[in-house]
GUVEXVO-712793 format. One record per residue: x, y, z of N, C-alpha, C, O, CB in turn; residue number from 1. Coordinates in steps of 0.02 Angstrom, whole numbers, plus 50000, padded with zeros to 5 digits. Glycine has a CB too. Example, Ala and Ser with C-alpha at 12.3 -4.5 7.8 and 13.67 -1.06 7.14 Angstrom:
2
{rec {50660 49716 50390} {50615 49775 50390} {50660 49835 50390} {50712 49834 50423} {50565 49776 50452} 1}
{rec {50642 49888 50354} {50684 49947 50357} {50645 50002 50394} {50670 50057 50402} {50704 49970 50286} 2}
This chain:
175
{rec {52571 42596 48689} {52517 42558 48718} {52529 42552 48793} {52585 42534 48813} {52510 42489 48684} 1}
{rec {52480 42565 48832} {52485 42561 48905} {52487 42489 48928} {52457 42444 48899} {52428 42598 48938} 2}
{rec {52524 42479 48983} {52526 42413 49015} {52539 42423 49089} {52546 42479 49112} {52580 42367 48983} 3}
{rec {52542 42369 49125} {52555 42370 49197} {52610 42319 49210} {52604 42261 49191} {52491 42356 49239} 4}
{rec {52664 42342 49243} {52719 42297 49260} {52715 42280 49334} {52715 42325 49376} {52788 42330 49242} 5}
{rec {52712 42216 49349} {52704 42192 49417} {52767 42153 49438} {52787 42106 49404} {52641 42149 49425} 6}
{rec {52798 42173 49493} {52854 42135 49520} {52826 42073 49555} {52788 42079 49604} {52898 42179 49569} 7}
{rec {52844 42015 49531} {52817 41952 49558} {52863 41919 49609} {52839 41890 49657} {52803 41904 49502} 8}
{rec {52928 41923 49597} {52975 41888 49642} {53042 41924 49639} {53058 41956 49589} {52983 41813 49622} 9}
{rec {53081 41917 49693} {53148 41948 49695} {53198 41900 49727} {53179 41854 49764} {53146 42016 49733} 10}
{rec {53261 41912 49712} {53315 41875 49743} {53373 41923 49754} {53378 41974 49720} {53337 41814 49700} 11}
{rec {53416 41907 49801} {53473 41950 49817} {53535 41906 49825} {53533 41854 49857} {53460 41991 49881} 12}
{rec {53590 41930 49796} {53655 41898 49805} {53700 41948 49839} {53704 42006 49820} {53685 41875 49736} 13}
{rec {53735 41925 49890} {53785 41966 49924} {53852 41942 49898} {53870 41884 49906} {53780 41961 50003} 14}
{rec {53890 41988 49867} {53950 41969 49830} {53931 41961 49758} {53885 41995 49734} {53981 41903 49858} 15}
{rec {53965 41918 49722} {53946 41908 49652} {53887 41861 49648} {53855 41846 49699} {54006 41880 49611} 16}
{rec {53871 41838 49589} {53812 41796 49580} {53827 41722 49592} {53799 41679 49560} {53784 41805 49509} 17}
{rec {53872 41707 49639} {53887 41639 49660} {53822 41608 49688} {53793 41636 49734} {53944 41638 49714} 18}
{rec {53800 41551 49660} {53737 41522 49682} {53733 41507 49757} {53679 41503 49785} {53724 41459 49643} 19}
{rec {53790 41498 49789} {53790 41484 49861} {53777 41546 49901} {53765 41542 49961} {53855 41452 49882} 20}
{rec {53778 41605 49870} {53766 41668 49905} {53695 41694 49894} {53679 41749 49915} {53816 41721 49882} 21}
{rec {53653 41654 49862} {53583 41673 49849} {53544 41677 49915} {53552 41634 49959} {53550 41624 49801} 22}
{rec {53502 41727 49920} {53460 41736 49980} {53386 41721 49965} {53342 41742 50002} {53467 41808 50007} 23}
{rec {53372 41685 49911} {53303 41674 49890} {53260 41636 49941} {53199 41644 49942} {53302 41636 49825} 24}
{rec {53291 41596 49983} {53252 41558 50032} {53236 41598 50095} {53189 41581 50131} {53290 41496 50052} 25}
{rec {53274 41651 50108} {53264 41689 50170} {53242 41762 50158} {53221 41796 50205} {53327 41689 50211} 26}
{rec {53245 41785 50096} {53229 41855 50080} {53154 41868 50092} {53112 41838 50059} {53248 41872 50008} 27}
{rec {53140 41914 50138} {53070 41932 50153} {53052 41999 50122} {52995 42009 50101} {53060 41935 50229} 28}
{rec {53100 42046 50121} {53088 42113 50094} {53151 42138 50059} {53207 42123 50081} {53066 42163 50150} 29}
{rec {53141 42175 50006} {53196 42209 49971} {53172 42278 49951} {53121 42285 49918} {53220 42168 49909} 30}
{rec {53209 42329 49972} {53191 42398 49954} {53250 42430 49919} {53302 42444 49950} {53170 42439 50018} 31}
{rec {53242 42441 49855} {53294 42477 49818} {53295 42549 49844} {53246 42572 49874} {53280 42475 49740} 32}
{rec {53350 42584 49833} {53355 42651 49862} {53304 42701 49834} {53287 42698 49775} {53425 42678 49852} 33}
{rec {53281 42745 49877} {53239 42801 49855} {53282 42846 49810} {53341 42854 49822} {53210 42842 49915} 34}
{rec {53252 42872 49759} {53285 42921 49716} {53253 42989 49731} {53196 43001 49711} {53279 42903 49640} 35}
{rec {53290 43032 49766} {53262 43097 49783} {53315 43150 49771} {53373 43145 49792} {53239 43099 49857} 36}
{rec {53293 43202 49737} {53338 43257 49719} {53345 43305 49778} {53300 43312 49819} {53312 43293 49657} 37}
{rec {53402 43338 49781} {53415 43391 49831} {53396 43457 49799} {53418 43473 49744} {53490 43390 49855} 38}
{rec {53356 43497 49834} {53336 43563 49810} {53357 43616 49859} {53357 43605 49920} {53259 43566 49798} 39}
{rec {53375 43674 49834} {53389 43732 49877} {53340 43787 49858} {53323 43796 49799} {53464 43757 49869} 40}
{rec {53317 43823 49909} {53270 43879 49897} {53308 43939 49871} {53366 43952 49890} {53233 43897 49962} 41}
{rec {53275 43976 49826} {53305 44038 49800} {53249 44090 49794} {53201 44081 49757} {53340 44026 49731} 42}
{rec {53257 44144 49831} {53209 44199 49828} {53248 44263 49813} {53273 44296 49858} {53168 44206 49895} 43}
{rec {53254 44279 49748} {53292 44338 49729} {53261 44403 49757} {53200 44408 49764} {53299 44343 49653} 44}
{rec {53305 44451 49771} {53282 44515 49800} {53232 44551 49758} {53190 44589 49784} {53341 44559 49812} 45}
{rec {53234 44542 49692} {53187 44578 49648} {53127 44537 49627} {53091 44558 49582} {53224 44602 49588} 46}
{rec {53117 44480 49657} {53062 44436 49635} {53009 44430 49690} {53025 44428 49749} {53088 44367 49616} 47}
{rec {52947 44426 49668} {52892 44417 49715} {52888 44345 49739} {52872 44332 49797} {52826 44438 49683} 48}
{rec {52902 44298 49695} {52893 44227 49709} {52961 44192 49709} {53002 44203 49665} {52845 44194 49658} 49}
{rec {52971 44151 49759} {53032 44111 49763} {53026 44049 49719} {52972 44032 49695} {53047 44090 49836} 50}
{rec {53082 44016 49709} {53083 43953 49673} {53133 43908 49708} {53160 43925 49760} {53101 43963 49597} 51}
{rec {53145 43852 49679} {53197 43807 49705} {53236 43780 49646} {53210 43773 49591} {53166 43750 49747} 52}
{rec {53300 43764 49659} {53344 43737 49607} {53369 43668 49629} {53390 43658 49686} {53403 43785 49594} 53}
{rec {53366 43621 49582} {53394 43555 49595} {53470 43559 49593} {53498 43585 49545} {53368 43503 49543} 54}
{rec {53503 43533 49645} {53576 43538 49648} {53610 43470 49658} {53670 43468 49670} {53596 43584 49705} 55}
{rec {53574 43416 49653} {53605 43350 49661} {53554 43298 49681} {53493 43309 49676} {53660 43353 49713} 56}
{rec {53579 43241 49702} {53537 43185 49722} {53558 43163 49792} {53618 43159 49806} {53542 43126 49670} 57}
{rec {53510 43148 49834} {53524 43124 49901} {53559 43056 49899} {53553 43020 49849} {53460 43119 49943} 58}
{rec {53594 43039 49952} {53629 42975 49955} {53579 42918 49948} {53520 42925 49964} {53668 42968 50022} 59}
{rec {53603 42862 49923} {53562 42803 49911} {53566 42757 49972} {53621 42744 49997} {53585 42766 49847} 60}
{rec {53508 42732 49995} {53505 42691 50055} {53460 42631 50045} {53402 42632 50067} {53482 42733 50115} 61}
{rec {53484 42578 50012} {53443 42518 50003} {53441 42477 50068} {53487 42479 50108} {53471 42475 49946} 62}
{rec {53387 42439 50076} {53378 42396 50134} {53348 42329 50112} {53320 42323 50058} {53333 42431 50188} 63}
{rec {53356 42280 50156} {53324 42215 50144} {53314 42181 50211} {53346 42197 50261} {53366 42171 50096} 64}
{rec {53268 42133 50211} {53254 42094 50271} {53258 42020 50254} {53230 41997 50204} {53185 42112 50301} 65}
{rec {53293 41984 50297} {53298 41911 50290} {53267 41878 50350} {53275 41901 50407} {53372 41889 50282} 66}
{rec {53231 41824 50339} {53205 41783 50393} {53260 41737 50417} {53302 41715 50377} {53142 41744 50372} 67}
{rec {53260 41721 50481} {53310 41676 50508} {53374 41713 50527} {53374 41774 50534} {53326 41621 50459} 68}
{rec {53427 41675 50536} {53492 41702 50556} {53542 41687 50500} {53543 41631 50475} {53516 41671 50624} 69}
{rec {53583 41735 50481} {53631 41727 50426} {53701 41742 50451} {53722 41800 50452} {53612 41774 50366} 70}
{rec {53740 41691 50471} {53806 41702 50498} {53855 41732 50447} {53900 41769 50466} {53834 41638 50524} 71}
{rec {53846 41717 50382} {53890 41746 50331} {53881 41821 50327} {53930 41857 50319} {53875 41714 50262} 72}
{rec {53819 41845 50332} {53808 41917 50329} {53833 41952 50392} {53854 42010 50389} {53734 41931 50319} 73}
{rec {53830 41918 50448} {53856 41948 50509} {53930 41967 50500} {53952 42019 50525} {53847 41899 50569} 74}
{rec {53968 41926 50465} {54038 41939 50452} {54048 41995 50402} {54103 42023 50397} {54072 41876 50426} 75}
{rec {53996 42013 50364} {54000 42068 50316} {53989 42136 50349} {54001 42188 50317} {53949 42058 50261} 76}
{rec {53966 42137 50411} {53950 42200 50444} {54012 42245 50448} {54068 42220 50452} {53923 42188 50514} 77}
{rec {54002 42310 50445} {54054 42361 50441} {54115 42351 50486} {54171 42366 50464} {54026 42424 50457} 78}
{rec {54106 42328 50547} {54164 42320 50591} {54206 42260 50571} {54266 42259 50584} {54141 42313 50663} 79}
{rec {54176 42210 50540} {54212 42151 50520} {54245 42158 50452} {54292 42122 50436} {54167 42091 50520} 80}
{rec {54219 42205 50411} {54245 42213 50344} {54242 42286 50324} {54187 42315 50322} {54206 42169 50294} 81}
{rec {54299 42316 50311} {54300 42387 50291} {54293 42397 50216} {54291 42453 50192} {54365 42419 50315} 82}
{rec {54290 42341 50179} {54284 42348 50106} {54210 42347 50086} {54168 42320 50122} {54323 42291 50070} 83}
{rec {54197 42377 50030} {54129 42376 50003} {54119 42310 49966} {54167 42276 49946} {54116 42437 49956} 84}
{rec {54056 42292 49957} {54038 42230 49924} {53986 42245 49872} {53952 42296 49875} {54013 42177 49975} 85}
{rec {53979 42201 49824} {53925 42207 49775} {53864 42169 49801} {53870 42112 49825} {53946 42180 49706} 86}
{rec {53807 42201 49796} {53743 42170 49811} {53705 42171 49746} {53692 42224 49717} {53704 42209 49870} 87}
{rec {53686 42112 49721} {53651 42107 49657} {53581 42081 49669} {53572 42026 49696} {53690 42062 49607} 88}
{rec {53532 42120 49649} {53462 42102 49657} {53432 42086 49589} {53445 42120 49539} {53421 42159 49691} 89}
{rec {53393 42033 49587} {53356 42014 49526} {53282 42014 49542} {53261 41993 49596} {53380 41944 49500} 90}
{rec {53243 42037 49495} {53171 42035 49503} {53138 42006 49441} {53163 42015 49386} {53144 42105 49517} 91}
{rec {53083 41972 49452} {53042 41948 49397} {52983 41995 49391} {52942 42001 49437} {53018 41873 49407} 92}
{rec {52979 42029 49335} {52924 42076 49322} {52880 42045 49268} {52904 42018 49219} {52951 42146 49299} 93}
{rec {52815 42050 49278} {52767 42024 49230} {52732 42082 49195} {52705 42126 49228} {52716 41976 49263} 94}
{rec {52734 42081 49130} {52694 42128 49090} {52623 42101 49092} {52608 42051 49060} {52722 42136 49016} 95}
{rec {52579 42135 49128} {52512 42109 49139} {52469 42111 49075} {52417 42078 49071} {52478 42149 49193} 96}
{rec {52489 42150 49026} {52453 42150 48962} {52469 42087 48922} {52424 42055 48894} {52470 42214 48921} 97}
{rec {52534 42070 48919} {52556 42015 48876} {52572 41950 48914} {52574 41897 48884} {52616 42035 48837} 98}
{rec {52583 41955 48980} {52602 41897 49019} {52676 41881 49015} {52699 41832 49045} {52563 41837 48996} 99}
{rec {52714 41922 48979} {52786 41910 48970} {52825 41924 49035} {52812 41974 49069} {52814 41954 48913} 100}
{rec {52872 41880 49052} {52916 41890 49109} {52977 41930 49087} {53007 41917 49035} {52938 41822 49139} 101}
{rec {52995 41980 49128} {53049 42026 49113} {53097 42027 49173} {53075 42025 49230} {53022 42098 49098} 102}
{rec {53162 42030 49158} {53211 42033 49212} {53223 42106 49233} {53234 42150 49192} {53277 42000 49190} 103}
{rec {53222 42116 49299} {53244 42178 49329} {53308 42161 49367} {53309 42114 49406} {53189 42211 49377} 104}
{rec {53361 42199 49355} {53425 42185 49387} {53452 42250 49415} {53451 42302 49382} {53476 42153 49338} 105}
{rec {53477 42247 49476} {53507 42305 49509} {53572 42284 49542} {53575 42234 49577} {53458 42336 49561} 106}
{rec {53624 42323 49530} {53689 42310 49560} {53706 42370 49604} {53704 42427 49582} {53745 42299 49506} 107}
{rec {53722 42355 49667} {53737 42407 49716} {53804 42391 49748} {53815 42335 49771} {53680 42411 49771} 108}
{rec {53849 42439 49749} {53913 42430 49784} {53910 42472 49847} {53901 42533 49844} {53974 42450 49739} 109}
{rec {53919 42440 49904} {53917 42475 49968} {53939 42429 50024} {53963 42374 50012} {53847 42502 49981} 110}
{rec {53929 42453 50084} {53947 42414 50144} {53885 42398 50184} {53838 42438 50187} {53997 42452 50188} 111}
{rec {53884 42339 50213} {53830 42321 50258} {53839 42361 50321} {53883 42346 50362} {53829 42244 50272} 112}
{rec {53798 42413 50330} {53809 42460 50384} {53763 42453 50444} {53773 42484 50495} {53802 42528 50359} 113}
{rec {53712 42411 50437} {53664 42404 50492} {53632 42335 50489} {53611 42312 50437} {53610 42459 50489} 114}
{rec {53629 42303 50548} {53593 42240 50555} {53548 42249 50617} {53573 42258 50672} {53642 42178 50563} 115}
{rec {53482 42245 50607} {53435 42255 50662} {53394 42191 50670} {53350 42178 50630} {53389 42317 50650} 116}
{rec {53407 42153 50723} {53369 42091 50733} {53299 42106 50759} {53288 42152 50798} {53406 42046 50782} 117}
{rec {53252 42064 50738} {53184 42066 50766} {53188 42040 50838} {53235 42006 50857} {53134 42023 50723} 118}
{rec {53137 42056 50876} {53131 42027 50942} {53111 41954 50935} {53066 41937 50896} {53078 42066 50985} 119}
{rec {53144 41910 50972} {53126 41840 50970} {53064 41827 51012} {53062 41846 51071} {53185 41795 50993} 120}
{rec {53015 41794 50983} {52956 41773 51019} {52944 41700 51001} {52940 41682 50942} {52893 41818 51002} 121}
{rec {52938 41659 51051} {52928 41588 51038} {52867 41578 50993} {52814 41607 51005} {52920 41549 51105} 122}
{rec {52876 41537 50942} {52821 41523 50895} {52817 41573 50839} {52775 41565 50794} {52757 41522 50932} 123}
{rec {52859 41625 50839} {52859 41676 50786} {52924 41670 50746} {52974 41646 50772} {52851 41748 50816} 124}
{rec {52923 41692 50684} {52981 41691 50642} {53024 41753 50656} {53000 41809 50650} {52961 41689 50567} 125}
{rec {53086 41743 50675} {53131 41799 50689} {53173 41812 50627} {53196 41766 50594} {53177 41783 50751} 126}
{rec {53183 41875 50613} {53224 41894 50556} {53270 41952 50573} {53276 41971 50632} {53180 41912 50497} 127}
{rec {53302 41979 50522} {53347 42036 50531} {53337 42085 50474} {53329 42065 50416} {53422 42012 50534} 128}
{rec {53338 42150 50490} {53336 42202 50439} {53407 42226 50428} {53444 42236 50476} {53289 42261 50460} 129}
{rec {53425 42235 50365} {53493 42254 50346} {53490 42319 50306} {53442 42331 50268} {53527 42199 50305} 130}
{rec {53541 42361 50314} {53547 42422 50274} {53615 42423 50240} {53666 42404 50269} {53537 42486 50318} 131}
{rec {53614 42443 50178} {53676 42451 50139} {53694 42525 50140} {53656 42567 50116} {53669 42423 50065} 132}
{rec {53752 42541 50168} {53775 42610 50173} {53838 42619 50131} {53863 42572 50100} {53789 42629 50247} 133}
{rec {53863 42680 50130} {53923 42698 50092} {53916 42674 50019} {53963 42647 49990} {53986 42666 50124} 134}
{rec {53857 42685 49991} {53844 42665 49922} {53882 42711 49875} {53875 42772 49879} {53767 42666 49906} 135}
{rec {53923 42682 49832} {53963 42721 49785} {53951 42701 49712} {53980 42729 49666} {54037 42713 49801} 136}
{rec {53907 42651 49702} {53894 42629 49634} {53824 42598 49632} {53804 42561 49677} {53947 42577 49609} 137}
{rec {53785 42615 49578} {53717 42590 49573} {53699 42584 49499} {53709 42630 49460} {53667 42636 49609} 138}
{rec {53673 42525 49481} {53650 42513 49412} {53581 42481 49414} {53566 42442 49459} {53700 42467 49374} 139}
{rec {53538 42499 49366} {53472 42468 49359} {53462 42450 49286} {53471 42491 49241} {53416 42516 49385} 140}
{rec {53442 42387 49274} {53428 42362 49207} {53357 42336 49205} {53335 42301 49251} {53479 42307 49186} 141}
{rec {53321 42353 49152} {53253 42328 49140} {53255 42293 49073} {53269 42324 49022} {53200 42387 49141} 142}
{rec {53240 42227 49073} {53241 42188 49012} {53309 42193 48977} {53312 42202 48916} {53184 42210 48965} 143}
{rec {53363 42189 49015} {53432 42192 48992} {53453 42260 48963} {53506 42266 48933} {53443 42139 48939} 144}
{rec {53412 42311 48973} {53428 42378 48949} {53445 42421 49009} {53407 42425 49057} {53368 42408 48908} 145}
{rec {53502 42455 49005} {53523 42499 49060} {53475 42557 49065} {53465 42595 49017} {53595 42523 49050} 146}
{rec {53445 42565 49124} {53400 42621 49137} {53436 42675 49177} {53424 42735 49167} {53337 42598 49174} 147}
{rec {53480 42654 49224} {53516 42702 49265} {53584 42673 49282} {53591 42613 49296} {53476 42719 49330} 148}
{rec {53634 42716 49281} {53702 42697 49300} {53734 42757 49335} {53735 42812 49308} {53745 42675 49237} 149}
{rec {53759 42745 49396} {53792 42798 49433} {53855 42769 49465} {53853 42715 49495} {53746 42829 49487} 150}
{rec {53910 42806 49460} {53972 42787 49493} {54003 42849 49524} {54017 42898 49490} {54021 42753 49443} 151}
{rec {54012 42846 49589} {54039 42903 49627} {54109 42922 49604} {54123 42981 49594} {54039 42888 49701} 152}
{rec {54153 42873 49596} {54224 42887 49583} {54237 42915 49513} {54285 42952 49504} {54264 42825 49594} 153}
{rec {54196 42896 49465} {54206 42922 49396} {54158 42980 49381} {54161 43009 49327} {54196 42866 49345} 154}
{rec {54115 42997 49428} {54065 43050 49419} {54020 43036 49358} {53999 43082 49323} {54099 43118 49411} 155}
{rec {54006 42972 49348} {53964 42952 49291} {53891 42947 49315} {53877 42916 49366} {53988 42884 49261} 156}
{rec {53847 42976 49276} {53774 42973 49289} {53740 42964 49221} {53733 43012 49183} {53748 43038 49327} 157}
{rec {53719 42902 49207} {53686 42888 49143} {53613 42871 49156} {53596 42835 49203} {53721 42831 49104} 158}
{rec {53569 42897 49113} {53498 42881 49115} {53479 42860 49044} {53489 42898 48996} {53455 42942 49140} 159}
{rec {53452 42800 49039} {53435 42772 48973} {53495 42774 48925} {53487 42785 48865} {53376 42810 48941} 160}
{rec {53555 42762 48952} {53615 42760 48912} {53645 42828 48896} {53699 42831 48866} {53601 42725 48849} 161}
{rec {53613 42882 48914} {53637 42949 48900} {53678 42974 48960} {53653 42976 49016} {53579 42998 48884} 162}
{rec {53740 42994 48948} {53784 43018 49001} {53765 43090 49018} {53781 43137 48982} {53858 43014 48979} 163}
{rec {53731 43098 49075} {53707 43164 49097} {53763 43209 49121} {53755 43270 49124} {53655 43155 49152} 164}
{rec {53821 43180 49139} {53877 43219 49165} {53933 43228 49114} {53987 43252 49132} {53904 43187 49227} 165}
{rec {53923 43209 49052} {53977 43210 49002} {54007 43280 48994} {54068 43287 48996} {53950 43186 48935} 166}
{rec {53966 43331 48987} {53992 43399 48979} {54030 43422 49041} {54085 43449 49036} {53935 43449 48963} 167}
{rec {54001 43410 49100} {54033 43431 49162} {54100 43395 49170} {54150 43427 49186} {53987 43416 49222} 168}
{rec {54101 43329 49159} {54164 43292 49166} {54217 43315 49115} {54276 43317 49131} {54150 43217 49158} 169}
{rec {54195 43332 49054} {54242 43357 49004} {54272 43423 49026} {54332 43433 49022} {54207 43364 48935} 170}
{rec {54230 43469 49049} {54254 43535 49071} {54300 43530 49132} {54349 43566 49136} {54194 43581 49089} 171}
{rec {54283 43484 49178} {54322 43476 49239} {54382 43429 49230} {54421 43418 49276} {54278 43450 49295} 172}
{rec {54389 43401 49169} {54444 43354 49153} {54441 43292 49197} {54492 43268 49220} {54512 43388 49161} 173}
{rec {54380 43267 49209} {54370 43204 49245} {54360 43149 49194} {54313 43150 49154} {54308 43209 49295} 174}
{rec {54406 43102 49195} {54401 43048 49145} {54368 42986 49174} {54360 42936 49139} {54471 43029 49118} 175}
């Protein structure tokens, strides 16, 4: 049966889900990373028409914008901290057919690599745009069900709970 899922609200935690790290009061925008595959062109010498082959996935680059000034996040910037951090995003999704509220959860491990302040104008709300770089881990859950799981260090790539790299990791002896 067809339905429409609408994202109604989002929140972001920098670090674990410590309630003092919630950004719900200042979060203006949250953009989960684009998922785009890498393709290479292939035009064989004996073929009239070329094709392309998928050879991987582009790096993940999530961003978010907070209104106001956040001194705690300033200390998370790459020069102040060389370690990666967990960024956990929660979303409230409404099934428009049934009215049921559904949890969307995303966990991203990376470094705060960019902070771009808005221009200050008297009488206007100033904010900052942030980018998460060096992403090495990404998980997405819809209604508590894992939809996507990727980990750079273990070469794990699961979609709907199915390990897409299981054969490759077995052959390459990657545990």
